C-alpha positions in Angstrom: 0.0 0.0 0.0 2.7 2.5 1.0 4.3 2.4 -2.5 1.0 3.3 -4.1 0.4 6.1 -1.6 3.9 7.6 -2.2 3.3 7.5 -6.0 0.5 10.0 -5.8 1.7 11.8 -2.7 4.4 13.9 -4.3 2.1 16.1 -6.4 -0.9 16.1 -4.0 -1.6 19.3 -2.2 -0.8 18.9 1.5 -4.3 19.7 2.7 -5.7 16.7 0.7 -3.1 14.1 1.8 -4.9 13.0 4.9 -8.1 12.4 3.1 -6.4 10.6 0.2 -4.6 8.1 2.5 -7.7 7.4 4.5 -9.8 6.9 1.3 -7.1 4.6 -0.3 -6.8 2.5 2.9 -10.5 2.0 3.6 -11.9 1.9 0.1 -9.1 0.4 -2.0 -6.4 -1.4 0.1 -8.6 -3.2 2.6 -11.2 -4.4 0.1 -8.4 -5.6 -2.2 -6.8 -7.6 0.6 -10.2 -9.1 1.5 -10.7 -10.3 -2.0 -7.2 -11.8 -2.1 -7.8 -13.6 1.2 -11.3 -14.7 0.5 -10.2 -18.4 0.4 -7.6 -18.0 3.2 -6.9 -21.2 5.1 -3.6 -20.8 7.0 -0.2 -19.3 6.6 1.6 -21.9 8.7 4.6 -23.2 6.9 6.2 -25.4 9.5 5.5 -26.9 13.0 8.5 -28.1 15.0 8.1 -30.2 18.2 9.7 -28.7 21.3 9.6 -29.9 24.9 7.0 -32.3 26.0 3.4 -31.4 27.0 3.1 -30.7 30.8 -0.4 -32.3 30.9 -1.9 -29.3 32.6 -4.3 -28.5 29.8 -3.0 -24.9 29.8 -1.8 -23.6 26.5 -0.4 -20.3 25.3 -0.4 -18.9 21.7 2.7 -16.7 21.9 3.2 -14.6 18.8 6.7 -13.4 18.2 8.0 -11.0 15.7 11.8 -10.6 15.5 12.9 -9.3 12.1 16.5 -9.3 13.3 16.3 -13.0 13.9 17.2 -12.7 17.6 15.3 -14.0 20.6 15.0 -11.2 23.2 16.0 -11.9 26.8 12.7 -10.6 28.2 10.8 -13.1 25.9 13.0 -15.9 27.3 12.1 -14.8 30.8 8.4 -15.0 29.8 8.9 -18.5 28.4 10.6 -19.7 31.5 7.9 -18.2 33.7 5.2 -19.9 31.8 7.0 -23.2 31.9 7.3 -22.9 35.7 3.5 -22.7 35.8 3.0 -25.8 33.6 1.9 -23.7 30.6 2.5 -25.3 27.2 3.7 -22.5 24.8 2.9 -22.6 21.1 5.5 -20.0 19.9 4.3 -18.6 16.6 6.9 -16.9 14.5 5.9 -14.0 12.2 9.5 -13.7 11.2 12.2 -16.4 11.0 14.8 -16.7 13.8 18.4 -17.5 13.5 19.4 -21.1 13.9 20.8 -20.5 17.3 17.7 -18.6 18.6 15.4 -21.2 17.1 17.3 -23.9 19.0 16.9 -22.0 22.3 13.2 -21.5 21.6 12.5 -25.1 20.8 14.0 -26.0 24.2 11.5 -23.7 26.0 8.3 -24.0 23.9 6.0 -27.0 23.4 5.7 -26.2 19.6 7.4 -23.8 17.4 5.1 -22.6 14.6 6.5 -20.7 11.6 4.2 -18.8 9.3 4.1 -16.0 6.7 3.4 -12.7 8.3 -0.1 -12.3 6.9 -2.4 -10.2 9.1 0.2 -9.5 11.7 -0.6 -10.7 15.3 -4.3 -11.4 14.5 -3.4 -13.4 11.5 -1.2 -15.5 13.7 -3.9 -15.9 16.3 -6.3 -17.1 13.6 -3.8 -19.7 12.4 -3.0 -21.0 15.9 -6.7 -21.1 17.0 -7.3 -23.4 14.0 -4.2 -25.5 14.9 -5.3 -26.0 18.5 -8.9 -26.8 17.5 -7.7 -29.6 15.2 -4.7 -30.8 17.2 -5.4 -30.1 20.9 -9.1 -30.8 21.5 -8.6 -31.3 25.2 -7.3 -27.9 25.9 -8.7 -26.5 29.2 -7.5 -22.9 28.9 -5.8 -21.0 26.2 -3.8 -17.7 26.6 -3.5 -15.4 23.6 -0.2 -13.4 24.0 2.1 -11.4 21.8 5.5 -9.7 22.2 4.2 -6.1 21.7 5.0 -5.7 25.4 8.3 -5.9 27.3 8.2 -8.5 30.1 9.7 -7.5 33.4 11.2 -10.6 35.1 10.2 -9.7 38.6 6.5 -10.7 38.9 6.2 -12.7 35.7 5.4 -16.1 37.4 2.7 -14.5 39.4 1.3 -12.7 36.3 1.0 -15.9 34.3 -0.6 -17.7 37.3 -3.2 -15.0 37.5 -3.8 -15.2 33.7 -5.0 -18.7 34.3 -7.4 -18.1 37.2 -10.6 -20.0 37.1 -12.6 -17.7 35.0 -14.0 -18.1 31.5 -12.1 -15.0 30.4 -9.1 -13.3 31.9 -7.5 -10.2 30.4 -4.5 -8.2 31.6 -6.1 -4.9 30.5 -9.3 -3.5 29.0 -10.4 -0.3 27.3 -13.3 1.8 28.4 -12.2 5.2 27.2 -11.3 6.8 23.9 -15.0 7.0 22.8 -15.0 3.5 21.4 -16.6 0.2 22.3 -15.2 -1.3 25.5 -13.0 -4.3 24.9 -10.3 -6.5 26.2 -6.8 -5.6 25.0 -5.8 -8.6 22.9 -2.0 -8.7 23.7 -2.9 -10.9 26.7 -6.2 -12.6 27.0 -7.0 -16.1 28.3 -10.2 -18.1 27.6 -11.5 -21.3 29.1 -11.9 -24.4 26.9 -15.6 -23.8 27.0 -15.2 -20.4 25.5 -12.5 -21.5 23.1 -14.5 -24.3 21.5 -17.8 -22.4 21.7 -19.7 -21.4 18.6 -19.3 -17.6 18.9 -15.5 -17.8 19.5 -14.9 -20.3 16.6 -17.3 -18.5 14.3 -15.4 -15.2 14.9 -12.1 -16.7 13.9 -13.4 -18.6 10.9 -14.9 -15.4 9.6 -12.0 -13.1 10.5 -10.1 -12.0 7.4 -6.4 -11.5 8.3 -5.9 -8.1 6.6 -2.5 -6.6 7.2 -3.8 -3.4 8.7 -3.5 -2.1 12.3 -6.8 -0.3 12.0 -8.5 -3.5 10.8 -7.0 -5.6 13.5 -8.4 -3.2 16.2 -11.9 -2.6 14.7 -12.6 -6.0 13.2 -10.2 -8.0 15.4 -9.7 -6.8 18.9 -13.2 -5.3 19.5 -15.1 -8.1 17.9 -13.0 -10.8 19.6 -14.1 -9.3 23.0 -17.8 -9.6 21.8 -17.2 -13.2 20.8 -15.6 -14.1 24.1 -18.3 -12.4 26.2 -21.1 -14.2 24.3 -19.9 -17.5 25.8 -18.2 -16.4 29.1 -20.1 -16.9 32.3 -17.6 -14.8 34.2 -14.5 -12.7 33.5 -11.6 -11.0 35.2 -9.3 -8.1 34.3 -6.1 -8.0 36.3 -5.1 -4.4 36.1 -8.0 -1.9 36.3 -8.4 1.7 37.0 -10.6 0.8 40.0 -7.7 -1.1 41.7 -5.2 1.6 40.7 -7.6 4.3 42.3 -7.5 2.4 45.6 -3.7 2.3 45.6 -3.3 6.0 44.8 -6.0 7.0 47.2 -4.0 5.4 50.0 -0.9 7.4 49.2 -0.3 10.3 51.5 -1.4 13.6 50.0 2.0 15.0 51.0 3.8 12.8 48.4 4.7 14.9 45.5 5.0 13.5 42.0 6.4 14.7 38.7 4.1 15.4 35.8 6.0 12.8 33.7 4.0 10.0 35.3 1.2 10.7 32.8 1.5 10.9 29.0 2.6 14.2 27.3 -0.8 15.1 25.8 -2.6 14.9 29.2 -0.3 16.9 31.4 -2.3 20.1 31.0 -5.1 18.4 32.9 -2.9 18.2 36.0 -0.7 21.3 35.7 -1.2 25.0 35.8 1.4 27.3 34.2 5.0 26.1 34.8 4.2 23.9 37.8 5.7 20.4 37.3 4.8 18.6 40.5 1.5 17.6 42.2 0.2 15.7 45.1 -0.3 12.1 43.9 -2.7 11.1 46.7 -4.5 14.5 46.6 -5.1 14.3 42.9 -5.6 10.6 42.5 -9.0 11.1 40.9 -7.6 13.3 38.2 -4.8 10.8 37.5 -7.3 7.9 37.2 -9.5 10.0 34.8 -6.4 10.5 32.6 -5.5 6.8 32.6 -9.1 5.9 31.7 -9.4 8.3 28.8 -7.4 6.2 26.4 -5.6 2.8 26.5 -4.7 2.2 30.2 -1.7 0.1 29.4 -0.2 3.1 27.6 -1.4 6.0 29.7 -0.6 4.1 32.9 2.7 2.7 31.6 4.5 3.5 34.8 1.6 3.6 37.2 0.4 -0.1 36.8 3.9 -1.6 37.2 4.7 0.7 40.1 1.5 0.3 42.2 -0.1 -2.9 41.0 3.0 -4.9 40.0 2.1 -5.3 36.4 5.3 -6.9 34.8 4.6 -5.6 31.3 5.3 -2.3 29.4 4.1 -1.5 25.9 7.1 -1.2 23.5 5.5 1.6 21.5 5.2 4.0 24.4 7.6 6.4 22.7 6.7 5.7 19.1 3.0 6.6 20.0 4.2 9.9 21.6 3.1 8.9 25.1 6.4 9.8 26.8 9.8 11.1 25.9 12.8 8.7 26.0 14.5 10.3 29.0 11.2 10.2 30.9 10.9 6.4 30.3 14.5 6.0 31.5 13.8 8.0 34.6 10.5 6.4 35.5 11.6 2.8 35.1 15.1 2.9 36.5 13.9 1.5 39.8 11.6 -1.1 38.3 14.1 -2.8 35.9 17.4 -4.5 36.5 20.4 -2.8 34.7 20.3 -5.6 32.2 16.6 -5.2 31.5 16.9 -1.4 31.3 19.7 -1.8 28.7 17.6 -4.2 26.6 14.5 -2.0 26.9 16.4 1.2 26.0 17.9 -0.5 22.9 14.5 -1.7 21.7 13.1 1.8 22.2 16.0 3.3 20.2 15.5 0.8 17.4 11.8 1.6 17.2 12.4 5.4 17.4 9.4 7.7 17.2 7.1 9.0 14.5 9.6 11.6 13.4 11.5 8.9 11.6 8.6 8.4 9.2 8.4 9.9 5.8 5.5 12.2 4.8 3.2 9.3 3.6 4.1 7.2 6.7 3.4 10.1 9.0 -0.1 10.5 7.6 -0.7 6.8 8.1 0.5 7.1 11.6 -1.8 10.0 12.4 -4.7 8.1 11.1 -3.9 5.1 13.2 -3.2 3.0 10.2 0.5 2.6 10.7 
């Protein structure tokens, strides 16, 4: 798509560029991909056996994307933590690993699944759901997980134990703000076997078209997946909520001063007046919670949830999405990460960069939420 956009972009007046990209994406690119994928079956190219099944009935679809072919240390920590809880990992690769990294992975995962990167994470979810349905009919619980988050080693074992609590649906985070339908955030969601093999859940995945579009994955994937889960779930649990965060912040002494960098850049005006840069965290807890709830909590509460609720996950695009500046992330997380983790996280953030690295066409896509 980007090549086509660039072709017309050069001579297009600036005021029309946003409308052109949106029109091309929604009316041309997505319909074309849907036609091409009308008979889609699977993109899985290879399945390699790893370590033996634990017999727990717990499985995890863990989607990994490492275009440099390396297996990140924080991902290894997540694999080890899941194994310690008897979780069988189906590691699904959206990009090939080096032979050395693949060998390490096969020694920590139950299955290593390679596929073409069609439809990004949701395309991988679709393929692996089909694989489990056909190959693992006795699955009791299935966790859907991807590496869009950085895994903090401290607290990971407890996190994965909680993700397999006795509910029909467990999510790490959910969205209620941003003027859109409430939904579970799909980077970490567990469903019971009853939900997994239910009609609504399987119908959703059989009908989902794995279009390679971030916007499509959110609107047609993440939001509708939540609907499919809740049609069959008798009960559900979200681990990290604004309600629990509010209790923690309310208990903090009103005398504790906090810097404005604890909330994303675009929302600091809601807390600050003039040049003032500190505020009473306990005294203003309601304002802070309102900010976290406005948009994606895992982004707006990037530091708050790990700090006060022990969430061992941080979104990797926190700088790319203009939530925080690089030095702010380094400052906030210096006491929550080991030196080795901080070095790895910093390196990943540097590699990802921010939106300013994009060209004109890519920048318009970014601002539209497409890229």
